[in-house]
C-alpha positions as CSV (number, residue, x, y, z in Angstrom):
1,Q,9.7,6.0,-15.5
2,V,8.8,5.9,-11.8
3,Q,10.4,3.1,-9.6
4,L,8.8,2.0,-6.5
5,V,10.7,-0.3,-4.0
6,E,9.3,-1.8,-0.8
7,S,10.7,-2.7,2.3
8,G,10.0,-3.8,6.0
9,G,8.3,-7.2,5.1
10,G,9.0,-10.2,7.4
11,L,7.9,-12.8,9.6
12,V,5.9,-11.9,12.7
13,Q,3.4,-13.6,15.4
14,A,-0.2,-12.9,15.2
15,G,-0.7,-9.7,17.3
16,G,2.8,-8.4,16.0
17,S,3.3,-5.2,14.2
18,L,5.0,-4.3,10.9
19,R,5.8,-1.2,8.8
20,L,6.3,-1.2,5.2
21,S,8.1,1.3,3.5
22,C,7.7,2.3,-0.2
23,A,10.6,4.8,-2.0
24,T,9.7,6.0,-5.1
25,S,11.3,8.0,-7.9
26,G,10.1,10.9,-9.3
27,R,10.1,14.9,-9.2
28,T,6.3,14.9,-8.6
29,F,5.6,12.4,-5.7
30,S,3.7,14.7,-3.8
31,S,0.9,14.7,-6.4
32,Y,0.8,11.0,-7.0
33,V,-2.2,8.9,-5.4
34,M,-0.2,5.9,-3.6
35,G,-1.5,2.5,-2.7
36,W,-1.0,-0.7,-1.1
37,F,-2.1,-4.0,-2.7
38,R,-1.6,-7.6,-1.4
39,Q,-1.8,-10.9,-2.9
40,A,-2.0,-14.2,-1.2
41,P,-1.5,-17.5,-2.6
42,G,-4.1,-18.9,-4.8
43,K,-6.0,-15.3,-4.6
44,E,-6.2,-12.4,-6.3
45,R,-4.7,-9.2,-5.7
46,E,-6.8,-7.1,-3.8
47,F,-6.9,-3.8,-2.3
48,V,-5.5,-2.6,1.2
49,A,-5.4,0.9,1.5
50,A,-4.4,4.3,-0.6
51,I,-3.6,7.9,0.1
52,R,-4.0,10.8,-2.1
53,G,-1.2,13.3,-2.6
54,S,-3.7,16.4,-1.8
55,F,-4.9,16.6,1.6
56,G,-3.5,13.2,2.2
57,I,-7.4,12.0,1.7
58,T,-7.2,7.9,2.9
59,Y,-9.0,4.9,2.2
60,Y,-9.0,1.3,3.8
61,A,-10.2,-2.2,3.0
62,D,-12.7,-3.1,5.3
63,S,-10.5,-6.2,6.6
64,V,-7.5,-3.6,7.7
65,K,-9.5,-0.7,9.0
66,G,-8.8,0.3,12.5
67,R,-5.5,-2.2,12.3
68,F,-3.6,-0.6,9.4
69,T,-2.6,3.2,8.7
70,I,-1.3,4.5,5.5
71,S,0.9,7.5,5.5
72,R,3.1,9.4,3.3
73,D,6.4,11.9,3.8
74,N,6.3,14.0,0.5
75,A,9.7,15.1,1.3
76,E,11.2,11.6,1.6
77,N,9.2,10.6,-1.6
78,T,8.3,7.4,0.6
79,V,4.7,6.0,1.4
80,Y,4.3,3.6,4.6
81,L,1.7,1.0,5.6
82,Q,1.7,0.6,9.2
83,M,0.2,-2.9,10.2
84,N,-0.7,-3.4,13.9
85,S,-2.6,-6.5,15.4
86,L,-1.7,-8.7,12.5
87,K,-3.4,-11.9,11.6
88,P,-2.4,-15.1,9.8
89,E,-4.9,-14.0,7.3
90,D,-2.9,-11.1,6.6
91,T,-0.3,-13.2,5.0
92,A,0.5,-12.1,1.3
93,V,3.0,-10.2,-0.5
94,Y,2.3,-6.7,-0.2
95,Y,2.6,-4.3,-3.6
96,C,3.4,-0.9,-3.3
97,A,1.3,1.1,-6.5
98,A,1.4,4.6,-7.8
99,T,-0.4,6.5,-10.5
100,R,-0.6,10.2,-11.4
101,G,-4.2,10.3,-11.1
102,S,-7.1,10.2,-14.0
103,T,-10.8,10.8,-13.8
104,Y,-10.9,7.1,-12.7
105,T,-8.8,7.6,-9.8
106,A,-10.8,10.7,-9.0
107,Q,-13.4,8.7,-7.7
108,A,-12.8,6.6,-4.5
109,M,-13.4,3.2,-6.4
110,G,-10.7,4.1,-8.8
111,V,-8.0,3.9,-6.1
112,M,-9.4,0.9,-4.3
113,A,-8.7,-0.8,-7.6
114,A,-5.5,-2.0,-9.0
115,K,-6.2,-1.0,-12.6
116,G,-6.4,2.7,-11.2
117,Y,-2.3,2.3,-10.7
118,D,0.5,3.0,-13.4
119,Y,3.6,1.8,-11.6
120,W,4.1,-1.1,-9.2
121,G,6.8,-2.2,-7.1
122,Q,8.1,-5.7,-6.8
123,G,6.3,-7.0,-3.9
124,T,7.6,-7.6,0.0
125,Q,6.5,-10.8,1.8
126,V,4.6,-10.3,5.0
127,T,4.2,-13.7,6.9
128,V,2.1,-13.8,10.1
129,S,2.2,-17.2,12.2
130,S,-0.2,-18.3,14.3
């Protein structure tokens, strides 16, 4: 069983920055595909960013491209989401997710879909005030 624990959420003014962290248990973290998703009140959970274990290939939602950066530290079993130029519409609960990989997540569309992930964190609240 893989456990994910997010941290780093909080309240920030528009234009500010936050860095989310997701600490992960598991001995083969470096091979996991890691993703960040978010869910605002009354909305569906949506993809934010993902990073593959091999070569660190990254994927971003269009709404965050150029503002958010996903990265990982395989020695620390941790994935990060650096969020800059935050907007009020970024307000949501942010979830970290992990998968060991599958034929589905071998495709780009797979890592951008919530159903591609097997393990989820409890979420961390990010609130951006205008």
